[in-house]
N, C-alpha and C positions, 0 to 999 in steps of 0.2 A: 631723580628717578620718579617717573610718573606713577601715581597711585592707580591701582586697578579699580575701574568703575564697579560699583556694587551691582550684583545681578538683579535684573528686573523680575517681577513676579512671573512673567511668561517664561523667562529663561530658567527660573527655579522649578517651575512646574514641568517644563520640558525635560529637565534633568531627572526629575522623579519618575515621570511616565515612560521615558524612552531609554534611560541609562540604568544598567543593572550593576554598575561598578561601585556606586556610592551605597552606603548602608541603607539610607532611606529609599533609594531607588530599588535596591534588591528586596527590601521589606515590602514595597508596593507590589512588586511582581509576585512575590511569594503569596501575599494575601489574595492577589488576583487569581493565582493558580488554585488556591483552596476554594475560592468562590466558584470557579469553573467546575471543580470536582463536585462540590456540594449541589450545584444547580443541576448537573447531569444526574446525580443520584436522585434528586427530587423528581425529575422528569421520569426516570425509570420506575420509581416507586408509585408514581401516579398512574402508571399503566397497569398496575395490579389492582384488580377489582376490589378485593377485600380491604386493601390499604386505602384505596381512594374513598371507599364508603365510610371508613372510620376516621381518616385524617385528611379528607379532601380539602377542607377549608384551609388548613395549615399549609398543605402542599401548594395550593393555589396562591396563597399569600407569599410563600417563599419564591415561587416562580416569578411573580410580579416584582418582588424585591430585587432579585438577581437581574431581571430584565431592565429595570430602571437603572441599576448600578452599571450594567454593561453599556447601556445607552449613553449614560453620562461619560463613561470612559471613552467610548467611541467618538463622541462629539469633542471631547477634550483633545484627543489625538489629532482630529481634523483641524482644530483651532491652533494647535501648538506647532505643527510641522510647517516648514517654509513652502512646500509644494503639496497642498492638500489633495489634489487630484491624483498625484502619484501614489500617495498612501491609499486613497480610496480604491484605486485600480490594482493595488498590490495584492498578493495572496492573503496576507494577514488582514488587510483592510476588508477584503471580501468576506473572509471568515468572521471577522468582528461584526460586520453588518448582518450576516446571516444568523449570527447567534442572538440577535435582538429581534429580528423581524417576525419569527413564528408566533410569539406571544401576541403581537399586535394583529397579525393575520388571523389568529384564532378568534378574534372578535367578529370577524366576517365569515371565515371558513372554519367549520367545526373540525377538530382534530389536528389542526395545523400546528398546535403547540408541541406535538410529539416530535416535530422536527428540531426541537431544541437540543436534541442529543448531538447536533453538529457542533455544539459548544466544545465538545471534547477535543476537536481539532486545535482549539486554542492552547491546549496543553503542550503543543509543539514549542511554545515559548520557553518551556523548561530547559531546552537545550542551551538557550542563551543565558538564562538565569543561573543554572547550575554549572555553567562553563563546560558543557558537554560537546564542544565544537568538534572534537575528534570523532565522535559518533556521527556527526553530520557529514564529515568528510568521508567516513566509511560508507555512508549511504550514497553519497555522490559517486564514489568509485563503483559501487554495485550498479547504480543506474547507468553509468557509462558503459559497463560491461553488457548490460541488457540492451542498450541502444546499439552498441557495436555488433551484437549478435542477433539483431532483430530479423535480418533476412534469413538466417539459418533457422531461427525459431519459427518463422512463418512457414518455411518449407516443411519443417517437422510437423507443425500443427496441421498443415494441409494434407500431409501424408497420413497422419493419424485419422483425420476426418474422412478421407477416402476409404481407409481401411474400415472405419466404423460403419460407413454407408454399406460397403460390401458385406461386412459381418452381419449387420442388421437385416439386410435383404435375405441373406442365407438363412438366418434364424426364422424369418417370416415364412420362407418356403418350407422349412422343416416343421414348424410348429403350427402354422395357421389352420391346418386341416383337423387338428385335434379338438375334442370336445372340452369345453371349459378353458380354452387357451386364452392367455393374455395378449398374444401376438395377433391382434385383429387387423393391424395395418402396418405398413412399412415404417412410417415415422416412429411409432411406438417401439418397433423392433430395433430401430437405430438407437433410440434412447436406451434400450436395454443393453445394446452392444457397448455404448459409451460408458454406462455405469459399470459394466463388467470389465472393460479394458482398463479403466481408471482404478479398478479394485475398490470402488466405493461400496457397491452392493447394498442398495436400500432394502431389498427384499420385497418390494411391492409387486414384483412379477417374477416368475420362475419358469424354467423350461420343464416340460412334461415328458417329452420323449427322451429315449436314451441318447440318440444322436444329438439332440439339442443340449443335453447336459454335457456331453463330450465337447461340443463346440464351445460351451460356456467355459469349461475348464481351460481350453486352448486360449480363449480370449483373456482370461485372468492371468495365465502364465505369460502371454504376450505382453500384457500390461506391465507385469513385473520386469520384463526384459527391456522395455523401452522407457520406463519411468525415469531412469537416470540420465537419459539423453539430453534434455534441456539443461540440466545442471552441468553436464560435461561441456556443453557448448558455451555457456556463460563463463565457466571456469577457464576454458582455454583462451577466451578473449581477455579475461582479467590477467592471466599469466602473460599473454602476448604484450599487453600494455605495460606490465610490470617489468618483464625481462627484455622486451624488445623483440622485433621480428628477426627470425634467423636469416643469416646471409645465404647466398647461393654459391658461395665459394667452396670448392672441393679441397680436401686435404691432399697435399702433394705426396704424402706417404701411402695412405690407404684409399683415397678418393671419396671418402664419405662426405655427405653434405649435411646442412642443418646446424651449422655453428652459429653462436650468437655474434652480433656485429662487433663486439669488443673482445671476442675470444682470441687468445694468443697461441693456444695449443689445441690439437685435435681432440675432440671429445671421445674418439674411439681408440686411437693408437698413441696419442700423446705427442705426435710429430708437431714441430713448430710450424705455424701457419705463416705464409708469406704476407 
């Protein structure tokens, strides 16, 4: 029986950096995740003027520490994989690169270090580390539902946009002649209509006339009426994928359509299907 050749240093490092199944590999990933969280917190705290004035040096040192750490990790991944360019062009490869660049760019462009918050995308690795693959599959199912219903969603979006343009133009006609009005042009009026229809209600502009207030109430109620439509569209596509498309066969007993492809009995009268 041939003895297994001992692992080389490169193979051992690859197992640590890329594998989360071994205790040391999982420990490496957990430490990396904590470093990502702490680096994002440091960037966020540095954006607060009072904290930056009192702890600016410490936060800047922490930023450079994490940047050097992530740069070393990024270079290690490139050196350890068999196809470096495939990793560099992958989603995680791009995110890993972008998490290092802002600090170096800040040496040339002021304020570029604030882009370091993109590091939070690296927390997506937690799905692999914590074995949350089921959640990833759930996300893929949802994305498939969105892609399958993209045509219907676009039609719905376009219809709501047209309604917003008409509603905003109507508000402009009603409100533009009033003293102190916010509806000084049609684009601003369309903005008001969109805010009302989506029930956001920023409050930065309000209707003055009675007719304008009545129209606003109609827009808000209309928004409540249509807000569930996109959810219903996506849900129907998900159910269609999960249950299958209904057949076009009619029941020989009552003539009803819409049975599932594997149905053996009528959904309406219980008659056995041919």
